[in-house]
Backbone as ProteinMPNN parsed JSONL, in Angstrom:
{"seq_chain_A": "XXXXXXXXXXXXXXXXXXXXXXXXXXXXXXXXXXXXXXXXXXXXXXXXXXXXXXXXXXXXXXXXXXXXXXXXXXXXXXXXXXXXXXXXXXXX", "coords_chain_A": {"N_chain_A": [[79.588, 110.933, 92.551], [81.745, 108.723, 94.269], [85.238, 108.988, 94.4], [88.372, 107.058, 93.817], [90.338, 108.375, 95.25], [89.011, 109.786, 97.335], [88.014, 107.595, 98.682], [90.287, 106.434, 99.566], [91.092, 108.149, 101.668], [89.689, 107.211, 103.826], [91.043, 105.09, 104.885], [92.324, 103.254, 107.563], [94.605, 101.969, 110.116], [94.243, 98.63, 111.368], [93.828, 95.87, 113.548], [93.594, 92.262, 113.548], [91.952, 91.489, 115.737], [90.369, 93.658, 116.086], [88.633, 93.47, 113.971], [87.369, 91.1, 114.157], [84.672, 91.159, 115.44], [83.178, 91.929, 113.33], [82.949, 89.966, 111.505], [80.865, 88.841, 109.641], [79.882, 87.396, 107.336], [80.228, 89.146, 105.183], [82.091, 90.144, 102.33], [85.637, 90.065, 102.139], [88.293, 91.835, 100.833], [91.558, 91.347, 100.04], [94.203, 93.21, 99.393], [97.067, 92.624, 97.566], [98.96, 93.541, 95.964], [101.575, 96.055, 96.103], [101.372, 98.361, 94.677], [98.753, 98.723, 93.937], [95.856, 100.451, 95.243], [93.69, 100.519, 98.108], [91.583, 102.175, 97.686], [91.273, 102.169, 94.953], [90.415, 99.542, 94.535], [88.086, 99.374, 96.088], [86.622, 101.266, 94.784], [86.296, 100.06, 92.317], [84.676, 97.85, 93.044], [82.475, 99.288, 94.047], [81.499, 100.355, 91.636], [80.833, 97.99, 90.424], [82.614, 96.654, 88.782], [83.365, 93.996, 87.36], [85.205, 92.937, 85.539], [87.657, 94.252, 85.942], [88.068, 93.554, 88.776], [88.226, 90.66, 88.484], [90.467, 90.527, 86.888], [92.459, 91.544, 88.619], [92.42, 89.529, 90.536], [93.022, 87.215, 89.185], [95.546, 87.877, 88.267], [97.022, 87.871, 90.858], [96.928, 90.16, 92.216], [95.203, 90.699, 94.24], [93.06, 89.105, 96.686], [89.985, 87.375, 97.474], [88.003, 86.837, 100.284], [85.78, 85.039, 102.477], [85.704, 85.26, 105.135], [87.259, 86.925, 107.947], [88.81, 85.252, 109.345], [90.139, 83.65, 107.489], [91.841, 85.226, 106.24], [95.205, 85.868, 105.602], [97.771, 87.118, 107.809], [98.003, 89.811, 110.391], [97.874, 92.578, 111.0], [96.419, 95.26, 109.439], [95.859, 97.762, 106.763], [92.641, 99.187, 106.534], [89.487, 99.526, 105.216], [85.892, 99.981, 105.427], [83.305, 99.66, 103.194], [80.435, 100.098, 101.274], [79.253, 97.512, 102.091], [81.322, 95.669, 102.245], [84.694, 94.681, 103.194], [87.831, 96.049, 102.894], [91.209, 95.331, 102.613], [94.711, 95.752, 103.359], [97.907, 94.482, 103.824], [99.647, 95.767, 106.632], [102.485, 97.623, 107.199], [104.29, 98.884, 109.581]], "CA_chain_A": [[80.286, 109.715, 92.603], [82.95, 108.773, 95.0], [86.467, 108.67, 93.683], [89.303, 106.218, 94.603], [91.177, 109.167, 96.212], [88.096, 109.945, 98.444], [87.899, 106.355, 99.465], [91.625, 106.161, 100.192], [91.207, 108.928, 102.796], [88.969, 106.53, 104.812], [91.808, 104.014, 105.344], [92.835, 103.214, 108.965], [95.162, 100.792, 110.548], [93.268, 97.809, 112.214], [94.387, 94.49, 113.793], [92.67, 91.149, 113.319], [91.056, 91.49, 116.888], [89.379, 94.686, 115.93], [87.845, 93.115, 112.855], [86.54, 89.871, 114.446], [83.266, 91.38, 115.704], [82.487, 92.254, 112.025], [83.079, 88.818, 110.615], [79.459, 88.515, 109.487], [79.555, 86.938, 106.114], [80.529, 90.064, 104.13], [83.36, 89.871, 101.679], [86.979, 90.662, 102.527], [89.178, 91.938, 99.67], [92.911, 91.583, 100.574], [95.021, 93.752, 98.258], [98.379, 92.082, 97.754], [99.961, 94.321, 95.086], [101.87, 97.238, 96.77], [101.035, 99.565, 93.858], [97.248, 98.844, 93.898], [95.344, 101.012, 96.426], [92.383, 100.148, 98.673], [90.563, 103.043, 97.1], [90.992, 101.707, 93.534], [89.604, 98.247, 94.606], [86.812, 99.776, 96.543], [85.845, 101.946, 93.663], [85.797, 99.058, 91.257], [83.571, 97.216, 93.685], [81.307, 100.21, 94.053], [80.949, 100.371, 90.288], [80.517, 96.645, 89.85], [83.541, 96.392, 87.587], [83.808, 92.589, 87.6], [86.401, 92.786, 84.696], [88.803, 94.753, 86.778], [88.231, 92.737, 89.974], [88.65, 89.355, 88.074], [91.781, 90.762, 86.437], [93.281, 91.667, 89.767], [92.448, 88.241, 91.234], [93.805, 86.365, 88.217], [97.023, 88.339, 88.393], [97.484, 87.702, 92.079], [97.08, 91.42, 92.916], [94.271, 90.678, 95.385], [92.295, 87.856, 96.978], [88.66, 87.719, 98.084], [87.784, 85.894, 101.333], [84.394, 85.143, 103.062], [85.844, 85.436, 106.586], [88.545, 87.444, 108.329], [89.556, 84.126, 109.907], [90.809, 83.028, 106.438], [92.838, 86.168, 105.597], [96.599, 85.83, 106.212], [98.226, 88.498, 108.358], [97.384, 90.355, 111.604], [97.737, 94.012, 111.01], [95.957, 95.609, 108.085], [95.166, 99.009, 106.445], [91.379, 98.648, 106.356], [88.282, 100.417, 105.102], [84.646, 99.306, 105.193], [82.644, 100.448, 102.238], [79.495, 99.329, 100.355], [78.932, 96.166, 102.561], [82.602, 94.844, 102.132], [85.881, 95.213, 103.853], [88.995, 96.163, 101.913], [92.358, 95.2, 103.603], [96.019, 95.612, 102.784], [98.846, 94.287, 104.968], [100.107, 97.05, 107.156], [103.854, 97.589, 107.672], [104.506, 100.229, 110.334]], "C_chain_A": [[81.436, 109.805, 93.374], [84.103, 108.315, 94.277], [87.336, 107.737, 94.489], [90.028, 107.125, 95.588], [90.345, 109.478, 97.474], [88.058, 108.74, 99.33], [89.14, 106.071, 100.218], [91.79, 106.989, 101.512], [90.508, 108.261, 104.036], [89.847, 105.388, 105.448], [92.361, 104.249, 106.753], [93.541, 101.897, 109.277], [94.201, 99.943, 111.438], [94.032, 96.411, 112.321], [93.3, 93.572, 113.721], [91.622, 91.256, 114.514], [90.046, 92.471, 116.665], [88.383, 94.299, 114.814], [86.977, 91.855, 113.162], [85.034, 90.165, 114.689], [82.403, 91.623, 114.409], [82.514, 91.095, 111.049], [81.676, 88.234, 110.465], [78.969, 88.09, 108.162], [79.691, 87.966, 104.998], [81.809, 89.692, 103.523], [84.582, 90.703, 102.157], [87.893, 90.646, 101.365], [90.551, 92.242, 100.237], [93.683, 91.909, 99.265], [96.551, 93.334, 98.531], [99.497, 92.987, 96.994], [100.322, 95.669, 95.805], [101.52, 98.496, 96.022], [99.455, 99.788, 93.845], [96.67, 99.416, 95.151], [94.021, 100.4, 96.82], [91.284, 100.92, 97.936], [90.217, 102.624, 95.66], [90.062, 100.476, 93.579], [88.252, 98.509, 95.132], [85.987, 100.487, 95.528], [85.443, 101.037, 92.594], [84.698, 98.203, 91.771], [82.356, 97.955, 93.645], [80.671, 100.227, 92.64], [80.55, 98.97, 89.749], [81.354, 96.232, 88.74], [84.21, 95.038, 87.734], [85.017, 92.264, 86.755], [87.593, 93.067, 85.413], [89.02, 93.866, 87.968], [88.758, 91.341, 89.537], [90.032, 89.468, 87.591], [92.767, 90.738, 87.628], [93.52, 90.271, 90.509], [93.298, 87.336, 90.398], [95.243, 86.632, 88.202], [97.691, 88.235, 89.738], [97.673, 89.095, 92.817], [96.246, 91.502, 94.173], [93.626, 89.331, 95.543], [91.062, 88.22, 97.683], [88.367, 86.507, 99.001], [86.278, 86.15, 101.87], [84.519, 85.263, 104.486], [87.248, 85.996, 106.881], [89.406, 86.328, 108.842], [90.508, 83.47, 108.772], [91.862, 83.946, 105.816], [94.112, 86.092, 106.32], [97.015, 87.164, 106.67], [97.472, 88.867, 109.62], [97.043, 91.768, 111.719], [97.459, 94.528, 109.574], [95.682, 97.186, 107.944], [93.787, 98.589, 106.04], [90.343, 99.842, 106.103], [87.038, 99.448, 104.968], [83.788, 100.226, 104.378], [81.738, 99.581, 101.425], [79.474, 97.792, 100.827], [80.153, 95.194, 102.311], [83.671, 95.48, 102.809], [87.06, 95.04, 102.869], [90.275, 96.298, 102.815], [93.671, 95.177, 102.72], [96.989, 95.35, 103.898], [99.498, 95.559, 105.381], [101.574, 96.858, 107.739], [104.111, 98.965, 108.362], [106.093, 100.526, 110.321]], "O_chain_A": [[82.157, 110.799, 93.277], [84.013, 107.315, 93.565], [87.128, 107.592, 95.694], [90.318, 106.677, 96.697], [90.89, 109.445, 98.577], [88.067, 108.837, 100.558], [89.116, 105.553, 101.334], [92.551, 106.574, 102.386], [90.72, 108.706, 105.164], [89.432, 104.791, 106.441], [92.813, 105.35, 107.069], [93.148, 100.842, 108.781], [93.419, 100.522, 112.192], [94.7, 95.919, 111.412], [92.143, 93.981, 113.814], [90.435, 91.102, 114.226], [88.89, 92.22, 117.005], [87.295, 94.875, 114.805], [85.978, 91.605, 112.487], [84.199, 89.436, 114.155], [81.175, 91.541, 114.398], [82.135, 91.246, 109.888], [81.348, 87.234, 111.104], [77.815, 88.341, 107.816], [79.272, 87.65, 103.885], [82.586, 88.966, 104.144], [84.482, 91.878, 102.512], [88.27, 89.568, 100.906], [90.728, 93.288, 100.861], [93.803, 91.15, 98.304], [97.151, 93.664, 99.554], [100.665, 93.108, 97.364], [99.379, 96.402, 96.106], [101.382, 99.567, 96.613], [98.971, 100.916, 93.753], [97.004, 98.847, 96.19], [93.311, 99.834, 95.989], [90.22, 100.389, 97.617], [89.072, 102.706, 95.216], [89.099, 100.359, 92.821], [87.299, 97.897, 94.65], [84.773, 100.304, 95.446], [84.374, 101.189, 92.003], [83.819, 97.835, 90.991], [81.298, 97.44, 93.283], [79.452, 100.124, 92.497], [79.965, 98.876, 88.67], [80.903, 95.537, 87.83], [85.365, 94.902, 88.138], [85.814, 91.413, 87.15], [88.489, 92.229, 85.512], [90.158, 93.435, 88.156], [89.688, 90.856, 90.181], [90.801, 88.544, 87.853], [93.759, 90.009, 87.625], [94.605, 89.945, 90.991], [94.24, 86.737, 90.917], [96.071, 85.723, 88.133], [98.892, 88.495, 89.795], [98.393, 89.221, 93.807], [96.547, 92.286, 95.073], [93.647, 88.509, 94.627], [91.013, 89.215, 98.407], [88.459, 85.35, 98.59], [85.682, 87.218, 101.735], [83.475, 85.373, 105.129], [88.242, 85.654, 106.242], [90.632, 86.431, 108.787], [91.516, 82.84, 109.093], [92.665, 83.52, 104.986], [94.139, 86.233, 107.543], [96.704, 88.195, 106.075], [96.414, 88.302, 109.897], [96.099, 92.165, 112.401], [98.207, 94.237, 108.64], [95.314, 97.825, 108.929], [93.696, 97.668, 105.228], [90.389, 100.916, 106.702], [87.136, 98.32, 104.485], [83.544, 101.377, 104.741], [82.118, 98.515, 100.941], [79.667, 96.907, 99.994], [79.94, 93.988, 102.185], [83.648, 96.692, 103.022], [87.211, 94.043, 102.164], [90.399, 97.212, 103.629], [93.714, 94.689, 101.591], [96.865, 96.024, 104.92], [99.871, 96.365, 104.529], [101.808, 96.044, 108.632], [104.129, 100.02, 107.729], [106.536, 101.542, 110.857]]}, "name": "protein", "num_of_chains": 1, "seq": "XXXXXXXXXXXXXXXXXXXXXXXXXXXXXXXXXXXXXXXXXXXXXXXXXXXXXXXXXXXXXXXXXXXXXXXXXXXXXXXXXXXXXXXXXXXX"}
């Protein structure tokens, strides 16, 4: 089983223009909480942990979009895993 830490090692910076070619109807998870990691969210998605995902959405820790065009921001930390994209605003 893949751990959140293993998933976190897959994270790379990406700008919106790099992600446009992949705007193909998959889900985009935008992590807004600075403490919540992309690995944790990807892991919950991999396990199908709807309770955790719904909790994060209802608390404003993350948002789920159907298109990169709807996601606010232009530069992200990003991973693609299990048919979904996981993003966090990138501050260099």
